[in-house]
N, C-alpha and C positions, 0 to 999 in steps of 0.2 A: 506897427502890425495892424494897421487899420483894416486890412483885408481878412482878418480872422473871422471865421464863421461865428454866429451868435450861439450862446449856450441854449437859448430857447429853441432855435431851429434844430440843434442836435438832440435836445430832449424830445421834441415833437417827433423827430424821425425814429428815435428808439421806441417811443410809445406806439407808433404806427407800424412797427415790425411785429409780424404775427407769429412766425415760427419760434418756438421756445428757445432753441439753441442760439438762433440768430439774435433774439431779444437779449439774452444773457450777454452775448458778446458785444452788442451795440451799447448796452447799458454800462458795462465795465469800461468800454472805450470812451463814453461821454465823461465818466468820472475821472478817468486818467487824463483826458485832454483838458478838462477844466482845471484839475490840480496842476497841470504842467503849463498853464497859461495859454493854451492853444485855442481857447474859446473866449469870445468877448462877452462882457456883461451887457447884453442887449436882449430885449424881449419883444421884438417885432412879430414873432411867430406865436400864434394862439395855440393853446393846448387843445387837443381833440376832446370832444364831449365823451367819446368812448374809445378806449385803446383798441388796436387791432387784436383779434383773437384767432388762434389756430382752429382748423376744422375739428380737431379733437383736443381735449375732451368735449363731449356733448354737454351743454350747460342746461341745467334744470332749475326750476324754482326750488328754494331751500326745502319747502315742505314736500317736494316730490322725490327727494333723494332717498335711495335705498339705505336701510340700516347697515352700519358697518360692523357691528359687534364691538367687543372690547379689546381686540388686538391680541388675544391669546394664541389663536391658530396662525399659521403662516398666511393663510388667505386673509384673515383679519388684519394682520400686520401690514400686508401689502395694501389693503384698502385704506388703512390709516396713513401710511406713507404717501399714498396717492393724494389723499385729501390735503395733507401737509404740503406736498409739492405744489398743489394748486393754490393754496393760500400764499405761499412764497412767490408764485408766479404773479398773482394779482398784486401782491405787496410791492413788486418791482415798479409797477405802473403807479401805485399810490404814492410812492416816494418820488418818482420822476415828476408826477403831476404837481406835487407840493412845491418842488424846486422851480418848475417852469411856470406855474400859475401864480405863485406868491413871491417868487424871488425878486422881482423888480421892486416891490414895496418893502421887502424885509432885508435886502442887501446881500453882498457876496458871501458872508459867513453862513447865512441861512442856506444859500445854494450849495455851498461846500458840504454842510452837514447832511442835507437830504440827498445829495448825489452819493455821498458815502454810504448812506442807508440803502439807496437803490442798488449800489454795487454789492453790498452785503446780501441783500435779498436775492440778487441774481446768483451769487455764489451758493446760497442756501438751496435755491431751486435746483441748481446744477448738481449739488451733492445728493439731494433726495432723488432726482431723476436717475442719476447713475446707480444709486442703491436699488431703485426699482428694477433697473435692467439686470443687475446681478442676481436679483430674486426671480428673474424670468418674466417680468412685466415691463411696463413702460408708461411714461406720463401720457395720458390720453386714452389709456386702456379702459377707464371707468368714467362714468359721468361725474360732473362736478357742478357746483352752484356758483352763481355770479353775484350773490348777495353782498359781498364785500365792496364791490364797486358802487353799490347804492350809497355808501357812506361818502364817497367822493362827490357824487352828484348832489347829495343833500347839503354838503358843506363847501361847494365851489365858490360861494359868494363871500366867504369870511374866513380869514386865516385862524382866528380864535376858535371858531367852530370846527375847522379841520383838525387843529391840534387837539382839541378837547375830545373828539370822537375817535380819530384814527390812532395816533400813538397812545393816548391816555385812557382809552377804553379798549379798542380792539387789540392793539399790541400788548397792552397791560394784561389782557385776559390770557394771552399766551404765557406770560410769566406765571400765572396761577396754575394752568393746567399742564404745562410741559413737564414739570418734575414727576408727576404721576405717570405720564406717558413714558418717560425715560425708565421708570421703575417697571412698567409692564414689559418693555422690550428687554430689559435686563433679566427679569424673571423668566422670560421665554428663551433666554440664551442668545439673544440677538444683540451682542455687544457693539457691533459695528453701527447699527442704527441708533443705539443709545448714545454712542459717542457723537454722531452727527447732531442729534437733538441737544446734547449738552453744549456743543459749539454754538448752535442756534440760540439757545437760551442766554448764553453770555452776551452775544451780540444784541439780542433784543432788549436786554437791560439798558445798554447804551442808547438804543433807538428811543426807548421810552424817556430816558433822561434828556435826549435832545428835545423831545416833545414838551416835557415839563419845563425845561429851561426857556425855550422860545415862547411858551405860553405865559410864563411869568413875565417875560419882557413885554409882551403885548398888554398884559394886565397892568403893568406899571405905566405904560404909555396912556392907557385908558382910565387910569386911576380906579381900578377895580380890584376887589379881593380875588385872588386866584381860585380858592375853593368855591366861593360863591358864584363866580362867573362860570366855572366849570360845571357846577350843578345845574345852573340855568341852561347852559348850552346843551348838556347831555339830555336834559328833560325835553328840550325843544327839537333836537336833531337826531337822537339815537332811538331807534325803534325797539331795541331789545331791552333787556334788564341787566343791571350790574349786580351780580349775585356772588356770594361766597361759594367755595372756599377761596381765600386770598393768600397769595404768597407774600406775606408781610415783609420779609427780609429783602426779597427782590424788589418789591415796590418801593421800599425805603431807599434802596440803592439807586433806584431810578428817579427819586425825588417825589414819589407819590405818597404823601403821608396819609394817615387815616382821616385827616380833616376833609379830604376830597370825597370820602365815602359816606360821611354822616348825612343821613336823610335821603340817600340814594340807594345804597345797598339794601 
């Protein structure tokens, strides 16, 4: 099967697909084709510096975003769901980029793990976009910010930095805040949205576990302490702050012990 297309070319094509529904379908197809052996472990195609983005939502700097409120009203819940749908949309490309940018050096299992994450993020986005439509809105109806992709640019040179910042800070933050968000939707009587977020939370624990596991492997190869290297890389490459409250049980399930937070939080 020497004529198989490369996994890198397939990943690049999905990243350069702008329309949300088409990107979801392309991403899930890449994951399926890789798992079925229809893509070759070749990396002749470079990852794009910036993924394709649809005309909507309009992207604003994070400090220019309108306030969403706390999600009590239906309008507030729609705004929150829209923000979450955008996070999941960008997360598709973050996972694809990890597989395509670092897969050659990290091996087939790394590619498998991050393509499975990309497929999950695509499903999450689709679930949230569908929920927005049932509530009379749609993905793209409100502005969004593109700050998440800054983390990809900042860590494009080093797999350890990418793992330290994206799964082990950004996705781990989702473990901390999602339970409270689920409670808000439940209190508002929006059980359907709460169930979607519960599904996402369970998947994100697995995603963070992939991050901590691969980070530990890199640290072993470099003869580094995982908590020490993580703190160094977060201080160097993450522009925000790592702050409580923390979902300790979810973090422990994902392999993030409190050792990683000492001196940072």
